[in-house]
C-alpha positions as CSV (number, residue, x, y, z in Angstrom):
1,V,-12.8,0.6,5.6
2,D,-13.8,-0.5,2.0
3,Y,-13.0,1.4,-1.0
4,N,-15.6,3.6,-1.1
5,D,-15.6,5.1,2.4
6,V,-11.7,5.9,1.3
7,K,-13.2,8.6,-1.4
8,N,-15.7,9.6,0.9
9,Y,-13.3,10.0,3.3
10,A,-10.4,12.6,0.8
11,A,-13.6,14.4,-0.2
12,W,-14.5,15.1,3.5
13,L,-11.2,15.5,4.7
14,S,-10.6,18.1,1.6
15,K,-14.1,20.2,2.5
16,K,-12.8,20.3,6.2
17,T,-9.7,21.4,5.6
18,G,-10.3,23.7,2.4
19,K,-7.3,21.4,0.5
20,R,-7.4,18.9,-2.1
21,Y,-6.6,15.3,-0.5
22,R,-7.0,12.1,-2.7
23,M,-6.5,8.2,-2.8
24,F,-3.2,7.5,-4.0
25,S,-2.4,5.6,-7.1
26,E,-1.4,2.4,-7.9
27,A,2.0,4.1,-9.9
28,E,2.2,6.6,-6.8
29,R,2.2,3.7,-3.9
30,E,5.1,2.2,-5.7
31,Y,6.7,5.0,-5.9
32,G,6.7,5.5,-2.4
33,A,7.3,1.8,-1.4
34,R,10.7,1.8,-3.6
35,A,11.9,5.2,-2.2
36,G,14.3,5.2,-5.1
37,S,15.7,1.6,-4.6
38,A,15.8,-0.4,-7.8
39,G,15.3,-4.2,-6.1
40,P,12.5,-6.0,-4.9
41,F,12.9,-4.5,-1.5
42,P,14.2,-0.9,-0.6
43,F,15.9,-2.7,2.8
44,P,18.5,-5.8,3.0
45,F,16.8,-9.5,4.4
46,D,17.5,-9.7,8.1
47,E,21.0,-11.4,8.6
48,G,21.2,-15.2,8.4
49,K,17.5,-15.5,7.5
50,E,16.1,-16.4,4.0
51,Y,13.1,-14.1,3.5
52,S,13.4,-12.8,6.4
53,I,11.8,-8.8,7.1
54,A,11.1,-8.7,10.9
55,K,13.6,-6.0,11.3
56,H,11.5,-3.8,9.1
57,A,7.7,-4.9,8.4
58,N,5.2,-6.9,9.7
59,T,4.2,-10.0,8.1
60,Y,3.4,-13.8,8.7
61,G,4.4,-15.1,11.6
62,A,5.3,-13.2,14.8
63,S,9.2,-12.6,14.8
64,D,8.2,-8.8,14.2
65,G,6.8,-8.9,17.2
66,Y,3.0,-9.0,16.0
67,N,0.7,-11.8,15.9
68,F,-1.8,-9.6,13.7
69,T,-1.5,-5.5,12.8
70,S,0.9,-3.4,14.4
71,P,0.8,0.3,15.5
72,V,1.5,2.8,13.0
73,G,5.3,3.6,13.0
74,S,6.6,0.4,14.9
75,F,9.4,-0.1,11.6
76,P,11.8,2.0,10.6
77,P,10.5,4.6,7.6
78,N,12.2,4.2,4.0
79,A,14.7,6.4,2.5
80,F,11.9,8.9,1.8
81,G,11.1,9.0,5.6
82,V,7.4,6.9,5.0
83,Y,6.6,4.0,7.6
84,D,4.8,1.0,7.2
85,M,5.3,0.7,3.3
86,H,5.9,-3.0,3.6
87,G,3.7,-5.0,5.2
88,N,1.2,-4.7,8.3
89,V,-2.1,-4.0,5.8
90,Y,-2.5,-3.9,2.0
91,E,-4.1,-0.5,1.1
92,W,-6.3,0.9,-1.3
93,V,-5.3,2.9,-4.2
94,A,-7.4,4.6,-7.0
95,D,-6.8,2.1,-9.9
96,C,-9.1,-0.1,-11.2
97,W,-7.7,-4.0,-11.3
98,H,-5.8,-4.6,-14.3
99,D,-3.8,-7.6,-14.8
100,H,-1.2,-5.8,-17.0
101,Y,0.4,-2.6,-17.8
102,N,-0.7,-2.5,-21.3
103,G,-2.5,0.8,-21.7
104,A,-1.3,2.7,-18.2
105,P,-1.5,6.2,-17.7
106,S,2.1,7.3,-18.3
107,D,1.7,10.3,-15.8
108,G,1.5,8.1,-12.7
109,S,-2.4,9.2,-12.5
110,A,-4.7,6.3,-11.7
111,W,-6.0,4.2,-15.0
112,M,-9.8,4.5,-14.3
113,E,-12.6,3.0,-16.1
114,E,-16.2,3.7,-16.1
115,K,-17.0,1.0,-13.5
116,C,-14.7,-0.8,-12.0
117,E,-15.9,-4.3,-10.8
118,L,-12.3,-5.0,-8.8
119,V,-9.8,-1.8,-7.8
120,Q,-6.3,-2.0,-7.1
121,I,-4.5,-2.9,-3.7
122,R,-0.7,-2.3,-3.2
123,G,1.5,-3.6,-0.2
124,N,0.8,-6.8,1.1
125,D,-0.6,-8.1,5.2
126,W,0.2,-9.5,8.3
127,G,-0.9,-12.9,7.2
128,E,1.5,-13.2,4.4
129,P,5.0,-14.1,4.1
130,P,7.5,-11.6,4.2
131,I,8.5,-12.7,0.1
132,F,4.9,-10.9,-0.8
133,S,6.2,-7.5,0.5
134,R,8.0,-6.5,-2.4
135,S,7.9,-2.8,-3.5
136,G,6.2,-4.1,-6.6
137,N,3.2,-6.3,-5.0
138,R,0.0,-5.9,-6.2
139,N,-3.4,-7.9,-5.1
140,N,-7.1,-6.7,-6.6
141,A,-10.3,-6.4,-3.9
142,A,-14.3,-5.8,-4.1
143,P,-14.6,-2.1,-3.7
144,S,-16.9,-3.6,-0.9
145,D,-14.1,-5.9,0.9
146,R,-13.4,-4.7,4.8
147,G,-10.9,-6.1,7.1
148,D,-8.2,-5.9,9.5
149,W,-5.7,-6.6,6.4
150,I,-6.6,-3.6,4.7
151,G,-6.2,0.3,4.9
152,F,-5.5,3.3,3.2
153,R,-3.5,6.4,2.7
154,V,-4.3,9.6,1.1
155,A,-2.5,12.3,-1.1
156,R,-2.5,15.8,-0.4
157,E,-2.0,17.7,-3.6
158,L,0.0,21.0,-3.6
């Protein structure tokens, strides 16, 4: 799915259910990935292995049991009870791409521009080394990008 597919899905789901759904902001996505932790990962590295998180996330190599994407819920949830926040696929978030945080909203909302040439993606995917699975990993993509390396979540407003 591409960026606009996600926006359209959230709009469709909102209309179908009568509840408001939207894309996560970059700040919300990182908060969920950190799950109350302060370090780069909310879990320890696998015992006796440098930078291995095979017990916690789907990343490059088959040591986690998967050569490509893994089924949802294949790894333990984080402290917030959320699954698959590290590895497997990048996730679209609502924000336009910015290579810094100067001027970012302080309320956790998405940092938007009139036109986004690139948009923000968070997390990392199954084809990248485990070190890129840190909670704060960020990257960008063209809104039209699609692939087996990128997915999404939606937030429901309460």
